VMD Tcl script that builds the backbone (N, CA, C; Angstrom):
set m [mol new atoms 456]
animate dup $m
set s [atomselect $m all]
$s set {name element resname resid chain x y z} {
  {N N MET 1 A -13.221 -66.729 -15.704}
  {CA C MET 1 A -14.357 -65.922 -16.089}
  {C C MET 1 A -15.394 -65.981 -14.974}
  {N N LYS 2 A -15.900 -64.828 -14.610}
  {CA C LYS 2 A -16.925 -64.725 -13.582}
  {C C LYS 2 A -18.265 -64.473 -14.278}
  {N N ALA 3 A -19.243 -65.389 -14.074}
  {CA C ALA 3 A -20.526 -65.302 -14.765}
  {C C ALA 3 A -21.681 -65.338 -13.770}
  {N N LEU 4 A -22.782 -64.772 -14.194}
  {CA C LEU 4 A -24.023 -64.743 -13.417}
  {C C LEU 4 A -25.180 -64.893 -14.391}
  {N N ILE 5 A -26.246 -65.558 -13.953}
  {CA C ILE 5 A -27.453 -65.690 -14.773}
  {C C ILE 5 A -28.628 -65.117 -13.999}
  {N N VAL 6 A -29.306 -64.153 -14.605}
  {CA C VAL 6 A -30.492 -63.529 -14.023}
  {C C VAL 6 A -31.693 -64.118 -14.749}
  {N N CYS 7 A -32.549 -64.795 -13.994}
  {CA C CYS 7 A -33.611 -65.588 -14.603}
  {C C CYS 7 A -34.937 -65.387 -13.870}
  {N N THR 8 A -35.989 -65.153 -14.633}
  {CA C THR 8 A -37.337 -65.122 -14.091}
  {C C THR 8 A -38.058 -66.350 -14.630}
  {N N SER 9 A -38.470 -67.229 -13.719}
  {CA C SER 9 A -39.153 -68.461 -14.099}
  {C C SER 9 A -40.346 -68.624 -13.174}
  {N N VAL 10 A -41.558 -68.451 -13.704}
  {CA C VAL 10 A -42.710 -68.401 -12.812}
  {C C VAL 10 A -43.775 -69.473 -13.029}
  {N N SER 11 A -43.973 -69.957 -14.215}
  {CA C SER 11 A -45.110 -70.848 -14.470}
  {C C SER 11 A -44.851 -72.294 -14.070}
  {N N HIS 12 A -43.901 -72.939 -14.727}
  {CA C HIS 12 A -43.665 -74.365 -14.504}
  {C C HIS 12 A -42.207 -74.676 -14.177}
  {N N GLY 13 A -41.372 -73.659 -14.005}
  {CA C GLY 13 A -39.964 -73.877 -13.726}
  {C C GLY 13 A -39.142 -74.218 -14.955}
  {N N ASN 14 A -39.738 -74.082 -16.139}
  {CA C ASN 14 A -39.049 -74.430 -17.382}
  {C C ASN 14 A -37.787 -73.610 -17.591}
  {N N THR 15 A -37.907 -72.306 -17.457}
  {CA C THR 15 A -36.776 -71.420 -17.729}
  {C C THR 15 A -35.681 -71.627 -16.694}
  {N N ARG 16 A -36.055 -71.885 -15.468}
  {CA C ARG 16 A -35.058 -72.134 -14.421}
  {C C ARG 16 A -34.253 -73.393 -14.737}
  {N N ARG 17 A -34.891 -74.424 -15.266}
  {CA C ARG 17 A -34.171 -75.645 -15.626}
  {C C ARG 17 A -33.135 -75.360 -16.711}
  {N N ILE 18 A -33.511 -74.536 -17.693}
  {CA C ILE 18 A -32.568 -74.145 -18.748}
  {C C ILE 18 A -31.432 -73.317 -18.145}
  {N N ALA 19 A -31.784 -72.368 -17.273}
  {CA C ALA 19 A -30.767 -71.522 -16.626}
  {C C ALA 19 A -29.808 -72.355 -15.788}
  {N N ASP 20 A -30.328 -73.352 -15.085}
  {CA C ASP 20 A -29.462 -74.208 -14.265}
  {C C ASP 20 A -28.486 -74.993 -15.136}
  {N N ALA 21 A -28.947 -75.488 -16.293}
  {CA C ALA 21 A -28.045 -76.209 -17.210}
  {C C ALA 21 A -26.943 -75.281 -17.708}
  {N N MET 22 A -27.301 -74.046 -18.033}
  {CA C MET 22 A -26.306 -73.070 -18.470}
  {C C MET 22 A -25.359 -72.719 -17.318}
  {N N GLY 23 A -25.940 -72.572 -16.135}
  {CA C GLY 23 A -25.142 -72.232 -14.960}
  {C C GLY 23 A -24.086 -73.276 -14.650}
  {N N ARG 24 A -24.426 -74.553 -14.841}
  {CA C ARG 24 A -23.425 -75.613 -14.613}
  {C C ARG 24 A -22.265 -75.468 -15.599}
  {N N ALA 25 A -22.576 -75.166 -16.842}
  {CA C ALA 25 A -21.519 -75.024 -17.856}
  {C C ALA 25 A -20.628 -73.816 -17.577}
  {N N LEU 26 A -21.216 -72.758 -17.052}
  {CA C LEU 26 A -20.478 -71.511 -16.819}
  {C C LEU 26 A -19.949 -71.384 -15.389}
  {N N ARG 27 A -20.306 -72.342 -14.547}
  {CA C ARG 27 A -20.013 -72.244 -13.109}
  {C C ARG 27 A -20.567 -70.929 -12.564}
  {N N ALA 28 A -21.804 -70.651 -12.968}
  {CA C ALA 28 A -22.451 -69.388 -12.622}
  {C C ALA 28 A -23.607 -69.617 -11.654}
  {N N ARG 29 A -23.793 -68.668 -10.792}
  {CA C ARG 29 A -24.953 -68.658 -9.908}
  {C C ARG 29 A -26.155 -68.199 -10.720}
  {N N VAL 30 A -27.330 -68.780 -10.455}
  {CA C VAL 30 A -28.573 -68.390 -11.105}
  {C C VAL 30 A -29.417 -67.670 -10.058}
  {N N VAL 31 A -29.830 -66.436 -10.386}
  {CA C VAL 31 A -30.591 -65.631 -9.437}
  {C C VAL 31 A -31.832 -65.037 -10.090}
  {N N ASP 32 A -32.817 -64.775 -9.275}
  {CA C ASP 32 A -33.997 -64.023 -9.679}
  {C C ASP 32 A -33.600 -62.541 -9.675}
  {N N PRO 33 A -34.218 -61.713 -10.509}
  {CA C PRO 33 A -33.861 -60.287 -10.502}
  {C C PRO 33 A -33.915 -59.636 -9.121}
  {N N GLY 34 A -34.799 -60.098 -8.256}
  {CA C GLY 34 A -34.902 -59.536 -6.913}
  {C C GLY 34 A -33.785 -59.950 -5.975}
  {N N GLN 35 A -32.936 -60.874 -6.401}
  {CA C GLN 35 A -31.866 -61.374 -5.544}
  {C C GLN 35 A -30.516 -60.718 -5.812}
  {N N VAL 36 A -30.470 -59.771 -6.738}
  {CA C VAL 36 A -29.190 -59.135 -7.061}
  {C C VAL 36 A -29.420 -57.642 -7.303}
  {N N ASP 37 A -28.484 -56.849 -6.825}
  {CA C ASP 37 A -28.531 -55.408 -7.053}
  {C C ASP 37 A -28.010 -55.130 -8.465}
  {N N PRO 38 A -28.730 -54.359 -9.271}
  {CA C PRO 38 A -28.259 -54.060 -10.623}
  {C C PRO 38 A -26.830 -53.515 -10.673}
  {N N GLU 39 A -26.414 -52.806 -9.643}
  {CA C GLU 39 A -25.057 -52.241 -9.588}
  {C C GLU 39 A -23.988 -53.331 -9.534}
  {N N GLU 40 A -24.346 -54.518 -9.022}
  {CA C GLU 40 A -23.379 -55.607 -8.863}
  {C C GLU 40 A -22.963 -56.237 -10.187}
  {N N LEU 41 A -23.739 -56.062 -11.234}
  {CA C LEU 41 A -23.469 -56.750 -12.489}
  {C C LEU 41 A -22.169 -56.325 -13.146}
  {N N SER 42 A -21.690 -55.145 -12.830}
  {CA C SER 42 A -20.426 -54.690 -13.427}
  {C C SER 42 A -19.247 -55.542 -12.969}
  {N N GLY 43 A -19.422 -56.334 -11.919}
  {CA C GLY 43 A -18.358 -57.199 -11.432}
  {C C GLY 43 A -18.275 -58.537 -12.147}
  {N N PHE 44 A -19.111 -58.746 -13.171}
  {CA C PHE 44 A -19.136 -60.023 -13.885}
  {C C PHE 44 A -18.654 -59.846 -15.321}
  {N N ASP 45 A -17.969 -60.864 -15.822}
  {CA C ASP 45 A -17.495 -60.858 -17.206}
  {C C ASP 45 A -18.603 -61.208 -18.194}
  {N N LEU 46 A -19.549 -62.039 -17.741}
  {CA C LEU 46 A -20.638 -62.516 -18.590}
  {C C LEU 46 A -21.892 -62.616 -17.750}
  {N N VAL 47 A -22.998 -62.056 -18.266}
  {CA C VAL 47 A -24.274 -62.118 -17.552}
  {C C VAL 47 A -25.341 -62.608 -18.518}
  {N N GLY 48 A -26.091 -63.616 -18.079}
  {CA C GLY 48 A -27.215 -64.122 -18.856}
  {C C GLY 48 A -28.516 -63.537 -18.342}
  {N N PHE 49 A -29.432 -63.270 -19.257}
  {CA C PHE 49 A -30.740 -62.712 -18.907}
  {C C PHE 49 A -31.806 -63.569 -19.577}
  {N N GLY 50 A -32.727 -64.128 -18.800}
  {CA C GLY 50 A -33.731 -64.969 -19.428}
  {C C GLY 50 A -35.035 -65.060 -18.662}
  {N N SER 51 A -36.072 -65.432 -19.403}
  {CA C SER 51 A -37.388 -65.684 -18.817}
  {C C SER 51 A -38.214 -66.476 -19.809}
  {N N GLY 52 A -39.387 -66.857 -19.352}
  {CA C GLY 52 A -40.368 -67.392 -20.277}
  {C C GLY 52 A -40.922 -66.233 -21.087}
  {N N ILE 53 A -41.597 -66.553 -22.167}
  {CA C ILE 53 A -42.196 -65.523 -23.013}
  {C C ILE 53 A -43.691 -65.470 -22.719}
  {N N TYR 54 A -44.173 -64.268 -22.432}
  {CA C TYR 54 A -45.565 -64.031 -22.064}
  {C C TYR 54 A -46.139 -62.995 -23.017}
  {N N LEU 55 A -47.113 -63.413 -23.816}
  {CA C LEU 55 A -47.716 -62.509 -24.798}
  {C C LEU 55 A -46.645 -61.866 -25.678}
  {N N ARG 56 A -45.699 -62.688 -26.151}
  {CA C ARG 56 A -44.628 -62.279 -27.067}
  {C C ARG 56 A -43.621 -61.313 -26.434}
  {N N ARG 57 A -43.512 -61.334 -25.108}
  {CA C ARG 57 A -42.557 -60.461 -24.423}
  {C C ARG 57 A -41.886 -61.214 -23.289}
  {N N PHE 58 A -40.679 -60.768 -22.950}
  {CA C PHE 58 A -40.020 -61.301 -21.770}
  {C C PHE 58 A -40.821 -60.885 -20.538}
  {N N HIS 59 A -40.651 -61.615 -19.459}
  {CA C HIS 59 A -41.411 -61.354 -18.234}
  {C C HIS 59 A -41.186 -59.916 -17.768}
  {N N PRO 60 A -42.234 -59.237 -17.280}
  {CA C PRO 60 A -42.089 -57.838 -16.835}
  {C C PRO 60 A -41.031 -57.637 -15.758}
  {N N ARG 61 A -40.868 -58.596 -14.863}
  {CA C ARG 61 A -39.868 -58.447 -13.789}
  {C C ARG 61 A -38.456 -58.383 -14.371}
  {N N LEU 62 A -38.181 -59.179 -15.402}
  {CA C LEU 62 A -36.871 -59.130 -16.042}
  {C C LEU 62 A -36.698 -57.820 -16.806}
  {N N ARG 63 A -37.737 -57.393 -17.510}
  {CA C ARG 63 A -37.649 -56.122 -18.255}
  {C C ARG 63 A -37.424 -54.949 -17.305}
  {N N ARG 64 A -38.086 -54.923 -16.149}
  {CA C ARG 64 A -37.883 -53.844 -15.163}
  {C C ARG 64 A -36.446 -53.869 -14.638}
  {N N PHE 65 A -35.919 -55.062 -14.400}
  {CA C PHE 65 A -34.552 -55.188 -13.907}
  {C C PHE 65 A -33.563 -54.604 -14.914}
  {N N VAL 66 A -33.733 -54.929 -16.180}
  {CA C VAL 66 A -32.831 -54.408 -17.215}
  {C C VAL 66 A -32.945 -52.890 -17.298}
  {N N ARG 67 A -34.150 -52.359 -17.205}
  {CA C ARG 67 A -34.315 -50.891 -17.236}
  {C C ARG 67 A -33.611 -50.230 -16.055}
  {N N ALA 68 A -33.514 -50.934 -14.921}
  {CA C ALA 68 A -32.894 -50.360 -13.714}
  {C C ALA 68 A -31.365 -50.433 -13.738}
  {N N LEU 69 A -30.784 -51.140 -14.718}
  {CA C LEU 69 A -29.326 -51.251 -14.780}
  {C C LEU 69 A -28.694 -49.893 -15.060}
  {N N PRO 70 A -27.559 -49.616 -14.432}
  {CA C PRO 70 A -26.856 -48.376 -14.760}
  {C C PRO 70 A -26.327 -48.440 -16.195}
  {N N ALA 71 A -26.235 -47.307 -16.840}
  {CA C ALA 71 A -25.815 -47.254 -18.247}
  {C C ALA 71 A -24.334 -46.926 -18.372}
  {N N ASP 72 A -23.527 -47.429 -17.460}
  {CA C ASP 72 A -22.113 -47.051 -17.460}
  {C C ASP 72 A -21.198 -48.131 -18.035}
  {N N GLY 73 A -21.730 -48.995 -18.843}
  {CA C GLY 73 A -20.892 -50.011 -19.477}
  {C C GLY 73 A -20.760 -51.259 -18.642}
  {N N HIS 74 A -20.813 -52.363 -19.284}
  {CA C HIS 74 A -20.720 -53.669 -18.640}
  {C C HIS 74 A -19.906 -54.567 -19.549}
  {N N GLY 75 A -19.920 -55.842 -19.261}
  {CA C GLY 75 A -19.207 -56.815 -20.091}
  {C C GLY 75 A -20.118 -57.444 -21.126}
  {N N ARG 76 A -19.920 -58.728 -21.298}
  {CA C ARG 76 A -20.697 -59.492 -22.268}
  {C C ARG 76 A -21.999 -59.976 -21.636}
  {N N ALA 77 A -22.980 -60.215 -22.501}
  {CA C ALA 77 A -24.262 -60.734 -22.047}
  {C C ALA 77 A -24.772 -61.750 -23.052}
  {N N PHE 78 A -25.722 -62.547 -22.606}
  {CA C PHE 78 A -26.474 -63.405 -23.502}
  {C C PHE 78 A -27.916 -63.416 -23.027}
  {N N VAL 79 A -28.818 -63.772 -23.902}
  {CA C VAL 79 A -30.239 -63.815 -23.574}
  {C C VAL 79 A -30.769 -65.208 -23.882}
  {N N PHE 80 A -31.807 -65.602 -23.160}
  {CA C PHE 80 A -32.406 -66.912 -23.391}
  {C C PHE 80 A -33.867 -66.885 -22.973}
  {N N ALA 81 A -34.619 -67.815 -23.541}
  {CA C ALA 81 A -36.051 -67.862 -23.261}
  {C C ALA 81 A -36.600 -69.256 -23.486}
  {N N THR 82 A -37.707 -69.527 -22.815}
  {CA C THR 82 A -38.517 -70.698 -23.108}
  {C C THR 82 A -39.865 -70.184 -23.569}
  {N N SER 83 A -40.474 -70.927 -24.491}
  {CA C SER 83 A -41.725 -70.448 -25.067}
  {C C SER 83 A -42.524 -71.607 -25.635}
  {N N GLY 84 A -43.827 -71.490 -25.566}
  {CA C GLY 84 A -44.686 -72.493 -26.174}
  {C C GLY 84 A -44.798 -72.324 -27.675}
  {N N LEU 85 A -44.542 -71.133 -28.150}
  {CA C LEU 85 A -44.689 -70.832 -29.572}
  {C C LEU 85 A -43.346 -70.413 -30.177}
  {N N PRO 86 A -43.202 -70.562 -31.487}
  {CA C PRO 86 A -41.947 -70.151 -32.147}
  {C C PRO 86 A -41.836 -68.631 -32.243}
  {N N GLY 87 A -40.648 -68.182 -32.611}
  {CA C GLY 87 A -40.444 -66.759 -32.877}
  {C C GLY 87 A -40.230 -65.915 -31.644}
  {N N VAL 88 A -39.271 -66.291 -30.816}
  {CA C VAL 88 A -38.976 -65.514 -29.602}
  {C C VAL 88 A -38.465 -64.131 -30.008}
  {N N PRO 89 A -39.073 -63.075 -29.462}
  {CA C PRO 89 A -38.673 -61.695 -29.799}
  {C C PRO 89 A -37.471 -61.226 -28.980}
  {N N PHE 90 A -36.273 -61.625 -29.382}
  {CA C PHE 90 A -35.062 -61.265 -28.640}
  {C C PHE 90 A -34.664 -59.802 -28.809}
  {N N ARG 91 A -34.957 -59.215 -29.968}
  {CA C ARG 91 A -34.469 -57.865 -30.302}
  {C C ARG 91 A -34.713 -56.815 -29.228}
  {N N PRO 92 A -35.929 -56.684 -28.675}
  {CA C PRO 92 A -36.133 -55.624 -27.672}
  {C C PRO 92 A -35.221 -55.765 -26.450}
  {N N LEU 93 A -35.038 -56.993 -25.957}
  {CA C LEU 93 A -34.170 -57.182 -24.796}
  {C C LEU 93 A -32.706 -56.950 -25.170}
  {N N GLU 94 A -32.296 -57.438 -26.340}
  {CA C GLU 94 A -30.914 -57.203 -26.787}
  {C C GLU 94 A -30.643 -55.712 -26.951}
  {N N ARG 95 A -31.585 -54.996 -27.490}
  {CA C ARG 95 A -31.425 -53.548 -27.675}
  {C C ARG 95 A -31.314 -52.840 -26.315}
  {N N ALA 96 A -32.176 -53.223 -25.364}
  {CA C ALA 96 A -32.142 -52.605 -24.031}
  {C C ALA 96 A -30.805 -52.882 -23.336}
  {N N LEU 97 A -30.288 -54.094 -23.484}
  {CA C LEU 97 A -28.993 -54.417 -22.883}
  {C C LEU 97 A -27.865 -53.642 -23.557}
  {N N GLY 98 A -27.930 -53.496 -24.878}
  {CA C GLY 98 A -26.931 -52.712 -25.599}
  {C C GLY 98 A -26.919 -51.265 -25.136}
  {N N GLN 99 A -28.089 -50.715 -24.854}
  {CA C GLN 99 A -28.174 -49.334 -24.368}
  {C C GLN 99 A -27.571 -49.191 -22.975}
  {N N LYS 100 A -27.499 -50.297 -22.251}
  {CA C LYS 100 A -26.895 -50.279 -20.915}
  {C C LYS 100 A -25.400 -50.585 -20.959}
  {N N GLY 101 A -24.865 -50.802 -22.150}
  {CA C GLY 101 A -23.441 -51.016 -22.294}
  {C C GLY 101 A -23.008 -52.467 -22.410}
  {N N PHE 102 A -23.947 -53.384 -22.494}
  {CA C PHE 102 A -23.603 -54.794 -22.675}
  {C C PHE 102 A -23.359 -55.094 -24.142}
  {N N ARG 103 A -22.458 -56.027 -24.398}
  {CA C ARG 103 A -22.269 -56.588 -25.738}
  {C C ARG 103 A -22.946 -57.956 -25.729}
  {N N VAL 104 A -24.053 -58.079 -26.431}
  {CA C VAL 104 A -24.819 -59.330 -26.428}
  {C C VAL 104 A -24.163 -60.308 -27.401}
  {N N ASP 105 A -23.708 -61.436 -26.859}
  {CA C ASP 105 A -22.947 -62.415 -27.634}
  {C C ASP 105 A -23.740 -63.616 -28.103}
  {N N GLY 106 A -25.000 -63.702 -27.763}
  {CA C GLY 106 A -25.762 -64.855 -28.233}
  {C C GLY 106 A -27.135 -64.922 -27.622}
  {N N ALA 107 A -27.963 -65.777 -28.233}
  {CA C ALA 107 A -29.331 -65.979 -27.776}
  {C C ALA 107 A -29.673 -67.460 -27.890}
  {N N PHE 108 A -30.469 -67.937 -26.966}
  {CA C PHE 108 A -30.886 -69.335 -26.945}
  {C C PHE 108 A -32.363 -69.393 -26.614}
  {N N SER 109 A -33.076 -70.275 -27.299}
  {CA C SER 109 A -34.476 -70.513 -26.942}
  {C C SER 109 A -34.826 -71.965 -27.204}
  {N N CYS 110 A -35.839 -72.415 -26.511}
  {CA C CYS 110 A -36.367 -73.750 -26.752}
  {C C CYS 110 A -37.852 -73.765 -26.375}
  {N N ARG 111 A -38.537 -74.763 -26.875}
  {CA C ARG 111 A -39.953 -74.933 -26.543}
  {C C ARG 111 A -40.065 -75.421 -25.108}
  {N N ALA 112 A -41.213 -75.084 -24.499}
  {CA C ALA 112 A -41.454 -75.499 -23.131}
  {C C ALA 112 A -42.955 -75.655 -22.907}
  {N N PHE 113 A -43.284 -76.406 -21.883}
  {CA C PHE 113 A -44.675 -76.624 -21.517}
  {C C PHE 113 A -45.354 -75.280 -21.296}
  {N N ASP 114 A -46.482 -75.082 -21.953}
  {CA C ASP 114 A -47.176 -73.798 -21.941}
  {C C ASP 114 A -48.653 -74.038 -21.671}
  {N N THR 115 A -49.158 -73.452 -20.584}
  {CA C THR 115 A -50.576 -73.592 -20.249}
  {C C THR 115 A -51.309 -72.261 -20.277}
  {N N PHE 116 A -50.775 -71.306 -21.020}
  {CA C PHE 116 A -51.461 -70.025 -21.170}
  {C C PHE 116 A -52.764 -70.257 -21.937}
  {N N LEU 117 A -53.824 -69.549 -21.541}
  {CA C LEU 117 A -55.084 -69.678 -22.281}
  {C C LEU 117 A -54.853 -69.291 -23.723}
  {N N PRO 118 A -55.391 -69.932 -24.684}
  {CA C PRO 118 A -56.368 -71.026 -24.638}
  {C C PRO 118 A -55.740 -72.405 -24.566}
  {N N PHE 119 A -54.398 -72.499 -24.485}
  {CA C PHE 119 A -53.738 -73.803 -24.466}
  {C C PHE 119 A -54.136 -74.636 -23.253}
  {N N ARG 120 A -54.451 -73.976 -22.148}
  {CA C ARG 120 A -54.847 -74.668 -20.923}
  {C C ARG 120 A -56.086 -75.527 -21.174}
  {N N LEU 121 A -56.961 -75.064 -22.041}
  {CA C LEU 121 A -58.211 -75.778 -22.317}
  {C C LEU 121 A -57.971 -77.151 -22.951}
  {N N VAL 122 A -56.830 -77.330 -23.594}
  {CA C VAL 122 A -56.514 -78.617 -24.227}
  {C C VAL 122 A -55.361 -79.327 -23.508}
  {N N GLY 123 A -55.065 -78.914 -22.278}
  {CA C GLY 123 A -54.019 -79.563 -21.499}
  {C C GLY 123 A -52.635 -78.976 -21.686}
  {N N GLY 124 A -52.544 -77.901 -22.450}
  {CA C GLY 124 A -51.259 -77.234 -22.642}
  {C C GLY 124 A -50.531 -77.712 -23.882}
  {N N LEU 125 A -49.495 -76.976 -24.226}
  {CA C LEU 125 A -48.626 -77.315 -25.356}
  {C C LEU 125 A -47.287 -77.823 -24.837}
  {N N HIS 126 A -46.696 -78.749 -25.541}
  {CA C HIS 126 A -45.321 -79.203 -25.308}
  {C C HIS 126 A -45.097 -79.780 -23.911}
  {N N LYS 127 A -46.039 -80.600 -23.471}
  {CA C LYS 127 A -45.886 -81.256 -22.169}
  {C C LYS 127 A -44.583 -82.059 -22.162}
  {N N GLY 128 A -43.839 -81.958 -21.080}
  {CA C GLY 128 A -42.574 -82.677 -20.954}
  {C C GLY 128 A -41.359 -81.901 -21.437}
  {N N LEU 129 A -41.587 -80.708 -21.969}
  {CA C LEU 129 A -40.464 -79.887 -22.427}
  {C C LEU 129 A -40.232 -78.737 -21.458}
  {N N PRO 130 A -39.017 -78.291 -21.297}
  {CA C PRO 130 A -37.819 -78.734 -21.988}
  {C C PRO 130 A -37.412 -80.128 -21.529}
  {N N GLY 131 A -36.945 -80.907 -22.482}
  {CA C GLY 131 A -36.518 -82.269 -22.218}
  {C C GLY 131 A -35.008 -82.369 -22.157}
  {N N PRO 132 A -34.500 -83.590 -22.024}
  {CA C PRO 132 A -33.041 -83.790 -21.930}
  {C C PRO 132 A -32.268 -83.180 -23.103}
  {N N ALA 133 A -32.797 -83.285 -24.314}
  {CA C ALA 133 A -32.086 -82.712 -25.472}
  {C C ALA 133 A -32.007 -81.192 -25.368}
  {N N ASP 134 A -33.062 -80.559 -24.860}
  {CA C ASP 134 A -33.064 -79.103 -24.683}
  {C C ASP 134 A -32.050 -78.688 -23.618}
  {N N LEU 135 A -31.995 -79.435 -22.516}
  {CA C LEU 135 A -31.044 -79.124 -21.448}
  {C C LEU 135 A -29.611 -79.307 -21.940}
  {N N ASP 136 A -29.389 -80.355 -22.734}
  {CA C ASP 136 A -28.056 -80.560 -23.322}
  {C C ASP 136 A -27.696 -79.416 -24.269}
  {N N ALA 137 A -28.662 -78.966 -25.065}
  {CA C ALA 137 A -28.413 -77.860 -25.999}
  {C C ALA 137 A -28.104 -76.569 -25.239}
  {N N ALA 138 A -28.812 -76.325 -24.142}
  {CA C ALA 138 A -28.548 -75.128 -23.331}
  {C C ALA 138 A -27.150 -75.193 -22.725}
  {N N HIS 139 A -26.774 -76.357 -22.233}
  {CA C HIS 139 A -25.438 -76.553 -21.657}
  {C C HIS 139 A -24.361 -76.306 -22.716}
  {N N ALA 140 A -24.567 -76.875 -23.922}
  {CA C ALA 140 A -23.597 -76.704 -25.012}
  {C C ALA 140 A -23.504 -75.241 -25.449}
  {N N PHE 141 A -24.633 -74.542 -25.492}
  {CA C PHE 141 A -24.636 -73.111 -25.820}
  {C C PHE 141 A -23.757 -72.343 -24.826}
  {N N ALA 142 A -23.944 -72.614 -23.538}
  {CA C ALA 142 A -23.163 -71.921 -22.509}
  {C C ALA 142 A -21.684 -72.289 -22.592}
  {N N GLU 143 A -21.386 -73.530 -22.906}
  {CA C GLU 143 A -19.978 -73.918 -23.072}
  {C C GLU 143 A -19.321 -73.140 -24.211}
  {N N ARG 144 A -20.058 -72.942 -25.310}
  {CA C ARG 144 A -19.515 -72.144 -26.426}
  {C C ARG 144 A -19.245 -70.708 -25.986}
  {N N LEU 145 A -20.148 -70.139 -25.183}
  {CA C LEU 145 A -19.924 -68.783 -24.666}
  {C C LEU 145 A -18.671 -68.739 -23.796}
  {N N ALA 146 A -18.479 -69.747 -22.983}
  {CA C ALA 146 A -17.309 -69.797 -22.111}
  {C C ALA 146 A -16.024 -69.911 -22.933}
  {N N ARG 147 A -16.048 -70.726 -23.987}
  {CA C ARG 147 A -14.861 -70.869 -24.842}
  {C C ARG 147 A -14.528 -69.550 -25.533}
  {N N ARG 148 A -15.555 -68.809 -25.966}
  {CA C ARG 148 A -15.315 -67.493 -26.577}
  {C C ARG 148 A -14.614 -66.567 -25.606}
  {N N SER 149 A -14.945 -66.693 -24.342}
  {CA C SER 149 A -14.351 -65.833 -23.319}
  {C C SER 149 A -12.865 -66.115 -23.157}
  {N N THR 150 A -12.487 -67.382 -23.252}
  {CA C THR 150 A -11.077 -67.711 -23.063}
  {C C THR 150 A -10.231 -67.329 -24.266}
  {N N LYS 151 A -10.860 -67.186 -25.438}
  {CA C LYS 151 A -10.141 -66.781 -26.658}
  {C C LYS 151 A -9.973 -65.270 -26.745}
  {N N ALA 152 A -10.845 -64.531 -26.060}
  {CA C ALA 152 A -10.807 -63.064 -26.147}
  {C C ALA 152 A -9.657 -62.464 -25.378}
}
mol reanalyze $m
mol bondsrecalc $m
mol representation Tube
mol addrep $m
């Protein structure tokens, strides 16, 4: 199985740490949206898309990248996010990927250190996260995706 992870991680590197754990499980390269041509994604069996959550939305750079994808059908995808608050809004990104021809096979999220105002005023939320248990959970999530691929 050939996999790739497209990840936007800008504040504290939280999302990149999760993406790297998933990448190890999938033997996948982790790239920023600016490091890969949207046309290249058709060459992968599984593509992950993730970012931190900003004002209840995925990062604009990731959303622009997904909008730029050709709509000619792709393989499987998964989505992931880190967030200081519960309730990650996966639906809009999953819907956009479905419109581009991806079959979204799963979603993963975990809490992460968040210093967005007003949290910055109190030193932030969830200092030290994602922690080892979160990285292990991300790795296990990716392993399950890989096993699904070998059964298909």
